[in-house]
Structure formats: structure tokens, C-alpha cells
C-alpha positions in Angstrom: 91.2 154.8 190.7 92.5 157.6 189.0 89.3 156.8 186.1 86.7 156.2 188.6 88.3 159.1 190.7 87.9 161.5 187.7 84.2 160.4 186.6 82.9 161.2 190.6 84.8 164.4 189.6 81.8 165.1 186.7 79.4 164.1 188.3 79.6 166.3 191.2 80.8 169.1 188.9 77.3 168.2 187.1 75.6 167.5 190.0 76.1 171.4 191.0 75.6 172.3 188.0 71.9 171.2 187.9 71.8 172.4 191.8 72.1 176.2 191.0 69.8 176.1 188.7 67.2 174.3 190.1 68.1 176.1 193.6 66.7 179.4 194.2 68.2 181.3 196.3 65.1 183.0 197.9 63.0 179.9 199.1 66.6 178.9 200.1 66.2 182.3 203.0 62.6 181.5 203.3 63.0 178.2 204.8 65.5 179.2 207.2 64.1 181.3 208.5 60.8 180.3 208.8 62.9 177.1 210.5 64.3 179.3 212.7 61.1 180.8 213.3 59.5 177.0 214.7 62.1 176.4 217.2 62.1 180.4 217.8 58.9 179.4 218.8 59.4 175.6 220.1 61.7 178.3 222.2 58.4 180.1 223.3 56.2 176.9 223.7 58.6 175.2 226.5 58.2 178.7 228.0 54.8 178.8 228.8 55.3 175.0 229.3 57.4 175.1 232.6 55.4 178.7 233.7 52.3 177.3 233.3 53.9 173.9 236.1 55.0 176.1 237.7 51.7 178.3 238.2 50.5 174.6 239.0 53.0 173.9 242.1 52.9 177.7 243.4 48.9 177.3 243.5 49.3 173.7 245.5 51.5 175.0 247.8 49.4 178.1 248.9 46.2 175.0 249.4 48.9 173.2 251.6 49.6 176.4 253.4 45.9 177.1 254.2 45.8 173.0 255.3 48.8 174.6 257.9 47.1 176.5 259.2 43.6 175.3 259.1 45.8 172.2 260.9 47.3 174.7 263.4 44.1 175.7 264.3 42.7 172.4 265.2 45.0 171.8 267.0 45.1 175.1 269.3 41.5 175.4 269.6 42.3 171.1 270.4 44.4 172.4 273.4 41.7 174.6 274.8 39.2 171.5 274.8 42.4 169.7 276.8 42.6 167.0 274.3 46.2 167.1 273.2 45.6 164.1 271.2 43.4 165.9 269.2 46.2 168.8 269.0 48.6 165.4 268.4 46.9 165.2 265.0 46.6 167.2 264.0 50.1 169.3 264.9 51.1 165.4 262.6 49.2 166.1 259.6 50.7 169.9 259.8 54.6 168.9 259.6 53.3 166.0 257.0 51.6 168.5 254.9 55.1 170.9 256.2 57.3 168.4 254.0 55.1 168.2 251.0 55.9 172.1 251.3 59.0 172.1 251.3 59.3 169.2 248.0 57.1 171.8 245.9 59.2 174.8 246.9 62.4 172.8 245.4 60.2 172.6 242.8 59.4 175.5 241.9 62.8 177.0 242.6 63.8 174.1 240.2 61.1 175.1 237.1 62.0 179.3 238.1 65.4 178.4 237.2 64.7 176.3 233.9 62.3 179.5 233.5 64.9 182.0 233.6 66.8 179.4 230.8 64.7 179.0 228.6 63.9 183.2 229.1 67.4 183.7 227.9 67.1 181.5 225.5 64.0 183.1 224.2 66.0 186.9 224.1 68.7 185.5 222.1 67.4 183.0 219.4 64.6 186.5 219.3 67.5 188.5 218.7 68.8 185.9 216.0 66.2 185.6 214.1 65.0 189.7 214.1 68.6 189.8 212.6 68.8 187.5 210.3 65.6 188.4 208.9 66.8 191.6 208.5 70.2 190.3 206.6 67.3 187.8 204.3 65.6 190.9 203.1 68.8 192.4 202.1 70.1 189.5 200.0 66.9 188.7 198.5 66.2 192.3 197.5 70.4 191.8 196.3 69.9 188.4 194.2 67.0 190.6 192.4 69.1 193.2 192.0 71.5 191.3 190.4 68.4 188.7 188.6 67.1 192.3 186.8 71.0 193.5 186.1 71.5 190.3 184.1 68.6 190.0 182.4 68.7 193.5 180.8 72.2 192.6 180.1 71.1 189.4 178.3 68.4 191.5 176.9 71.6 194.0 175.7 73.7 191.6 174.8 70.6 190.1 172.2 70.3 193.8 171.2 74.2 194.6 170.5 73.9 190.5 168.4 71.2 192.0 166.6 72.2 194.9 166.1 75.9 193.7 164.7 73.5 191.4 161.8 72.0 195.0 161.0 75.3 196.8 160.5 76.1 194.3 158.4 73.6 194.2 156.0 73.8 197.5 155.7 77.7 197.4 154.9 76.4 194.4 152.3 73.4 196.5 150.4 76.0 200.4 150.7 78.5 198.0 148.7 76.6 197.1 146.3 75.0 200.8 146.2 78.2 201.6 145.9 79.0 199.4 142.4 76.1 199.8 141.0 76.6 203.6 141.1 80.5 203.1 139.6 78.9 200.2 136.6 75.7 203.4 136.1 78.8 205.7 135.7 81.3 203.3 133.6 78.0 203.4 131.6 77.3 206.8 130.6 80.8 207.6 130.6 80.8 204.9 127.4 78.0 205.9 126.4 79.4 209.5 126.3 82.5 208.5 124.2 80.2 206.2 121.2 82.2 203.3 122.4 78.9 200.9 123.5 78.0 202.0 121.2 79.9 200.5 118.4 80.9 197.4 121.0 76.4 197.6 121.1 77.1 197.5 117.1 74.5 200.6 116.2 72.0 200.9 114.7 71.2 199.4 111.7 70.0 202.4 109.7 73.1 204.9 111.2 75.6 202.1 110.0 74.1 202.6 106.4 74.9 205.7 106.2 78.4 205.9 107.9 79.2 202.8 105.0 77.3 205.2 102.7 79.2 208.4 103.7 82.4 206.9 104.2 82.1 205.6 99.9 80.9 209.0 99.3 84.3 210.6 100.6 86.5 207.9 98.6 85.7 208.5 96.2 85.9 212.5 95.8 89.0 211.3 97.1 89.9 209.5 94.0 88.3 211.8 92.1 90.7 215.4 93.4 93.3 212.5 93.2 92.8 212.1 89.8 92.5 215.6 88.8 95.6 216.3 90.5 97.8 214.1 87.9 95.7 214.8 85.4 94.3 212.1 84.2 
């Protein structure tokens, strides 16, 4: 079980990493905002439908009220004509219509109550959606700024690394230049002392002249010594 738990943790960590790379905060915020707009639109549609139904019932009630008035006038006319039977029929129909109107009044009141609740929901949701829209735009701006800052930092990091490489190359070049200067100065000093020519063997003519000069000097010294000894 311990191994399975560790494997599950690793898999979840990998999935989170993948999701972080794929998920765009701007798209997520826009999607959430659109879902809220859709919900708000549904509420507004509900308000419109309830209001339409209420208006339809109100028109129906108005027509029934007109018929009641007409039946009432007919009943009066029947009484004047000494037709109580017709008056009774008119009044019975009037009573039935009055019952229908009472039922319509109840339905209209229920729809009014429902419309009030939906309108209150619409106001609250509209306020929340507008608040979320402002927050969404602020978060998107912050994300864009942070993303730009990251890109700038990454660019600066790349420049720093490149400059470090350049600095190392310059350092090596300066070191080589100093080495060459030191070697040149040493060779100049050896040339001035003549050491370099002796080490290199010198010129053949110069060597012959030096040998002749050395032999002449030896002969001169030998003659001087013989003269001093009287030989």
C-alpha cells in the first residue's frame, strides 16, 4: 500500500505540472465569467417569462371582468323586461366568471411574488457578475504584468549567462596577452644581453672572427711572456 500511495502521489504531481503548463489563467477567468453571464441571462429570461405569463393572465382577467359587466347589464335589462329567468341565467354566468377571476387573481399574485424573487435574484447576480468582471480584468492585468516580468527576467538571465561566458573569454584572452608580453620582454632582454645569440649559435662569420681574435690574443700573450723571460 505504501508503494501504491507513493506512485499515486507522483502521478498526481505530474498531472498538476501538466495542468499548470496547459491551463491559461486568462482563459479560465473568461470561461468563469461567461458561465456567470449565462446564468444571469437565464435569470433574466425567467423574469421575462414570468412577467409575460402574468400579463397574459391579467389580460384574461380583464376580458372576464368585461363579460361580468355585460352580464350584469343583461340581468338588469331582463329584470326591466320582467324576465327573471333570463336575469337568473345572466347572474349565474356572472357568478361562474367571478370564481374564475378569483382563481386568476391568485395566480397573478403568485406570479407577482415569483417575479419579485427573480428580480431580486437578478439584481444580486448582476452585482456579483459586475464585481467578478472587475476582479477578472484586474487579475488578468496582474497576470500579464507578472508574465512580462518573468520574460524580462528570463531575458536578463540569458544575457547575464552570455556576458559571463564573454567575460571568461575576455579573461582568458587577457591572460594570453600578458603571457605573450612577458615572453616578448624576456626575449628582448636576452637579445640585449647576447645570451640569446650565444644560445642560438650566433652567426658563422661572427664565430670565425671570434676564434681568430681569440688565437691572436693568445699568441700576443705568449710573445709577451717570452719577451719577459728573455727567450
